[in-house]
N, C-alpha and C positions, 0 to 999 in steps of 0.2 A: 448612400445614394450616389449613383453614377451621374455623369454629365448629361445623359439622355433624359433621365428623370427630371433633372433640374430644368433643362430646356423645355420639356413638355409642360411642366408645371408653370413655367414662365409664360408660355403661350396661352395657357388656360387663364392665368391671372390677367394677362393683357386683354384677352377677348372679353372676360367678365367685366373688366374695368371700362372698356369702350362701350359695352352694352349698357351698363349703368349710367355712364356719362351721357349717352344719347337719350336715355329715358329721363334723366333729371335736369338736363340743361333747359334753359328758357328759350322758346322758339320765337322767331320773328313773327310779327303780326301779319296775317294774310286776310284780306277782306273777304274773299270768297270762302275760306275755310272757317273763319271765326264768326261770321255773321249769318251764314246760311242763306244769304241773299242770292248768290249766283250771278249777280250783275256783272262782275268782273270776268266771269268765264264766258258769257254770251258774246263778248266782243270778238273773240277768236273764232267763233263758229256761227256766222250769220245765217246760214241755210241749214240749221240743225233740225232734225226731226226725231221723234221718239216712236218706238213701237211698243204697244201694250198688248199683252196676251191675256185674254179673259176667258175663263172656263169655269163652269159650275157643273156639279153632278146632275145628269139628266138633261142638260141643255147643250146646245150646239156651241162649240168653241168659237171665239171671235178673235180676230187679229186687227187691231186698230193702228193706223199710221197717222200720227198727228204732226203736221208741219207747224213749226214755230215761226 
């Protein structure tokens, strides 16, 4: 094996180790992500609205804009 093969295998091992470490490490608690409440995310966007596209076969498509 020459030095280029050793360096490339080292890069692959480093990348695989970092990916596994990111998958296996314990994450910090996030209220919005872990409880599915969404209360924490509504504080940042007070005038948020959602757009709903509704269509069925044979019916007219509808676009609903809901202000929260």
